[in-house]
N, C-alpha and C positions, 0 to 999 in steps of 0.2 A: 325142460328144456327153455332157456330164455332169449328172447329176441330183443334186441335193443339198440336204437339209434344213439350215438353219440354226439354231441354237439347239435348245432343247429341246423345241418343241412343232413340229408340223409346221404351222402354222397360215401361215405365209410359206413359199412354196418357189422355188427358182430354178432353171432348167434352163438352162446355158450352152453355146451351140453359136458359136463363135468369137468375132463381135464381139456377139452379140446373147444377151441374159439375157431367158427367159422366166419371167415371173412369175404366181404362182395364190396366193390365201390371203390373209388378212387382217392389217391392219398392227395389231401388237401395241405394248406397250411394250418389247419386244425389237426393234423395227424399226430404230432407229439401228445397233444393233451387228450386226445381220443386214447391213445394206446395207453397213457398213463392212467388214465379212469378205468379201462379194460384190465390192467394188470393190477392196480388197487382193487377193484370190487371184486375180482376173480384171482387170489392168489394161487390157487391150485391149477393153471392151465400150465400145460406141458407142451401142447400144440398149437400153430394155427394153421388151419387148412383154408387156403387161399381157394376159394371157387370162382369167382368172377370179377378180376382187378385188372380193370385196362391200364392203369399206369399212375400218376402222378401230376399234380397241377402246378406243383412246388417242391422241385428237387431236394433243397435244402432241408426243407421240413420233411419231407419224405425220409431221407437219410437219417435224420435224427432220430425219428420214430423208430427206424430200422436198428438203429445202435442200442435203442431202447429194449427191442426184442432179444439182440445178443446178450446185452446185460443181464436179462433176466432170465437166460438158458431156455430159452423156447426153442421148440425146434419146428420145421415149417414142413410142409407138404401141398402138394398140388393133387389133387383127385382126377379120378380117371375122365371126369365131366369138367375138369376144371380150366380155366384159361387166364393166364396173366402174362402182363406185357410191361415193358418200359419199365417205369419206375416201381412197380409192383414185383417186377425180377430183383431188383436192389433188395426189397424188403424181404422177397424169398430167400435170398442169399445170407441174410442176416441169421436165419436158424442155425442151430448149432449143429442138428441133423437135419438134413435135406433130401427129399423124397419126392420124386415127381413118377405118380403110377401112371404105365403106359397107357396113351388116351390122353392124358393130359398135356396141355399146348403151355409153350413157354415162347413168349415171342421178344425178340429184341431188335433195335433199331439204333442209328445215331441219334444224337441228341441235336438241337439248332437252336441258336440265340433269337432267331428271327431273321437273321440276315445272314448268318452262315452255318452251316451244316459241321458238326464237331468235326467229320471225317476231313476238312479243308483245311482246319486248324494245325500247324504245325506240331509234330507231337512234343517239343521242348515248350511248347505255350504253357503257361502257369493255368489256363483254362480246363485244362485237362486234369488239376491237382484234386480237386474234390472226389471225382470219381476214383482216380488211380489211388488217394489215401483210402479211401473206403473199401477198395476190393482189397488191400494189402491188409488192413486192420481185420477184414473178415477172413483173411487165410486165401484170397483168391488171386492167381495170377494176373498180372498187368495183360498179358496175352488175351483173357477174355474182354477186356474193354476195349482193345483195338479190334478185335474180332466184331464185337456189336456196332463200333463206329464202321465198319465197312461190310456188314451184313445186309443192310438196309438202311436207304435214307429216313430221315426225322418224319415222312409222311407215308412210309412203308413198313414192312412189317417183316422177320424172318422168326419161323417159328425152328426152333431147335430140334434136332434130334436126339433119341436118347444118345447116340453115340456122342455127339457135341455136348449133350450135359456131363456125360462122362469124362470127356477129353478136357474139358473146362473146369472139372471137378466142381459142379454144380450142385452134384448129387454125391450123398456118402454111399460106398460101395464097399463091402465088406468082403 
């Protein structure tokens, strides 16, 4: 098992064990470089297990890193004791196959630009396009995006139920 910190801050950490990378920390502007390094140094990774990932500090970079996971055909899962929120949920969604073990927590909320909540922005506004385009590319209905905006304010958090995870197709079911 190998534990390493990628980048100059320990915000995002990966512990690699065979074909699984265990992820902890926040996605920052360094996330695309960190994920590129992870994939280059560990070409046999099949799964990323998100354990304690509170979100992102830079949504554009987080979505770029997320797209890299999808392009590499990586699967994602949240373990029984895992907790992800906000931008880390987007990273999770990028997994080709996605699993949340019962007991794992997936928290969503509205975004904010500091002045206004995403839920207050008219649906026709281009402010939503970054997220709507990402979800479309990941095969997730825009209904999920609108759900997140209304589930909790930017300073709150709504933990999704297993039924909600299935309803919005965030987890793969057979």
